[in-house]
N, C-alpha and C positions, 0 to 999 in steps of 0.2 A: 557238326564240324564247322569251324569258322573259316573266314576268307584266307587265312594263312595255312590252312590244311591241318589245323590242330583240333583234336577232339575236345580239349578243355584247356584251362589256363595252368599256370605253374602249380605244381603239386596236385594237379587234378581238381583243384578247388573251383567252386562257382566263381565266375568273374564278377567282381564288384566294381561297378562304374561310378557310383554315387559317393563322393567324398571318401575315397579309399585311404587307409593308413599307410599302406605300402604299395608301390607301383613297380612291377617287373617290366623293364623296357628293352625289348630285343633290338639290337643294332647290328644287323648283318653287313658290316662295313669291311671290305677287303680290297685294298688297292696297292699296298706297299710290301706285302709279304716277300721275304727274301730267300726262303728255303721251302718248307712244306706249305702247301696251299689247301684251302678248304675252310678257313675260319668263317667264311660267309655262311656256312651251314651250322656254325656253332650254336647260335641262339636256339634254333629249332631243336637240335639234338639235346641240348641241356634241358629245355622245357619238357621234351618227351621223356627224358631219363627221370625227371623229377616226379613223374607219375608213380614211380616205384620207390620213392624215398619215404621213410617213416615220418609221420606228422609230429610225433612227440619230440619235444625239445627239453633237455634236462635242466637248462637254465630257466626256461619259462615254466617248467613243471606242468605242462599242459600240451594238448595237441594244437598245432597251428590249424586254423587262425585264431583260436582261443577267444572267439567273440569279436575279433577285429576284421577289417575288410582288406582284402588283397586284390589288386587289379593287375591283370596281364595286358599290357598295352598292345596295340597293333604293331606289327613289324615295321620298323623304319624303312621307308622306301625313298628313292631319289630319282629325279630325272636330270640331275646335274652330271655333265660329262667330264668335269674336271675334279681333281683331288681337292683343290681349295674350295670349290663350290660345295662338295660333299661335306667337308669339314665345317664350313659355315652353317650348313643345315643341321649338323649334329650339335653345334654350339647353340643354335636357336632352340633345338629340341631340349637340350639341358637347361637352358634358361627358362623355358616354359614350365618344366617340371620343378625347377628351383622355386618358382613363384606359386607352386601348388603346395597344399598342406601334406601331400603324401611323401613318404621317404622313398627316393628313387634308387633302384638297383638296375644298372645297365649291364646287359649281357652281350658281349661281342662274339664275333667280330675280332678283328685284330686290335693290338694294344694302341694303335693309332687313334682310337676314340678318346683316350685320356686327355690330350691337350684341348680339344674343343669342349669337353665336359667342364674342364677347369675354367675355360673362357666363359662359358655359359653361367658359371656360378659366381664369377667376379673375383676380386682380389682377396688377399689375406687368408687364403686357405692353405692348410698343410696337407701334404700327400703322404700317406703310409702305403708303401709299395712292397708287395711280395713278388719276387721275380728271380729268374735265373740270370737275367741280363740287366746291366746297369741302365741301359736305354738313355745314355747321356752323350751320345755322339752328336757332333754338330751337323753331320749329314751322313748318309750311306748311299753310295752310288749316285751321288749328286742330288739326292732328295732329302731336304731338311725335315720333311714331315713323315719320313719313314717311321715304321713302328719301332725301329732301332733307336730312334731319337725321341721317343714319347715322353720320357721324364724331363729331358732338356727342354722340349717345347712346352711342357706343362709349367716349368719354371718361367719361361718367357710369357706365358699366358696369365701369370699372376700368382702362382703358388709361391708362398713365402718360405717354405722349408720342405725338405724331402727326407723321409726316413725309409730306408730300404733294407730288406732282409732276404737272405737266400742267394745273394749275388755270387756268381761263380764263373761268369763268362763276360769278359769286358776287354776293351782295347786299352792301349797305353794312354790315348787321349782321355778316355773316361777315368782311368786310374788317377791321372794327374789332376783332373777336375775334382774328384772325390777328396784328394789330399788337400787341395787349396780352397775349395768353396766351403765356408763355415756354415752355410745353410743346407748342406747335404751331409747326411749322417748314414753311413753304410755299415751294415753287419754282413760280412762275407761268410758264405757257407763253410769255407775252410775253418774259420774260427769257431763257428757255432758247433761244429762236429769235432773240434780238437779233443784228443784223447785224454788230456789232463784238465783243461779248464773250459771245455766247450759249454758246460752247463752255466758257468759264470757269465759267458758271453751272451747266452740266451736270456738269462735272468736280467742282464743289463739292458738287453733289447726291450723286454717287457716293461722294466722300470722306466726306461727312457721314453717310450711312446706314451706311457701313462701320465707323463709330466707335460705333454703337449697342451698348449692353450689355444683357444680359438677354434673355428670350424675345421673339420677334418674330412678329407675324402679318402676312402679305402679302395685301393686298386690292387686287384689280384690277377696277375698274369699266371695262368695255370701252370706254366713251365717252371714257376718258382718251386713247386713241389718236385720231388725226385721223379726221374723219368719212369721208374717202375710203377708209379701211381698214375702218371699221365702220359702214356706212350703216344697218344694221338693228339699231338700239339705241333705248332709250326716248327719249333726248334727244341726238341727234347734234350735235356742235359742231365747227366748222372750227378749224384752227389747232392741232391736237393733236400728241401725241407720235408718233414713228415706231415701227414694229415693233421696230427695233433699240434704241431707247430702252428699251422694255419689257424686251427680252431682257437688256440690260446691267444693268438694275435687278435683275432676278431673279438673274442670275449673281453680281453683286456681293453681294447679300444672302446667298446660300448659301455663297459663298467666305469670308465674314467673320463671319457672325452665327449665332445659334441660332434659326433659323426653325422654329417649331413647328407652323405651320398656314398655310393659304392659301385664298383664295376668288377666283373669277372670276365676274362677274355682269353683269346688264343686257343679255343677249343677247335680241334680239327677232327670231326667225328669219323670213326671207322666202324662199320657194322660188326666186324669180328673182334673188336676190342672196345666194348662200351664202357670200360672202366673210367676213361677220361671224362666223358660227359656226365657219368654218374657221380664222380668225385666233384666235378664243378657244381652239379645240382645240389649236392650235400653242403657245399660251402655256401651257396646262395641261401639254402634253407637255414643254415646256422646264422647267417646275417639277419634273416627274417626273424628267427627266434630271439636273437639278442635285442633287436629293435623293439619287438613286441613286448619283451620283458621290461625294457626301459620305459615304454609307454605305460605299461601296467603299473609299474612302481611309482610313476609320477602321479597316476590317478589315485593310488592308495595314500600317497602323502597329502 
């Protein structure tokens, strides 16, 4: 058992410290949650749930790690007493991993980890966001770094474009910004599930993200999925994406784009409803499988 109280790393695999291909980075940050609390325990619960996830990936056509190296980093810790101080530390953490050869997957924690991750990775990055909420508020309860402002602050930190899917809870302020800002592209859940042309909207989403150029960060707020799949999250919302919507998004991104990092966040673990952390662990596993498949294909070429 390691110093974080875990018996093993993500997926129960041996922890590879020497030049890993993929790094799982637990970031138990929680300072601005506005409804349900407990995302600070999200990373640990996700890693523990991953021990029960199947290793075989159908895109990779092999069992993870398929001869590659996966590293589960120590849990992020801080002695900073201020929100800004903690965000600065997360930005430095992201910068350090950006300069490493490993592909980083950050597990939150609340969605407030997104802006410092973008800051750490520098300018000219596009964010693909799965979420129930637009996260484009200028502030919430006087706090501009609230998790409800994560996408807005990510744009401030250097993201050049934002592609969102699953959005179904947003304010008038956010709606107006979506309409006016040509760098924000939003696919609302209502349209994706429309009874006559919903599939057209979804196919348009996949085609649109496939055309992105430049580096991409994939950000998955677990509440982007329907509340029946992720009941244990900070703000569960009905009418969300299916698991397969999320998988298609991940696969499309890795098949067509230069995905340089990812995060999965807003897990609020509950012992009697492990479905949320298990779903999150499966999505992280899918990201791993897609990245390893990409590396494998580049070696074959």
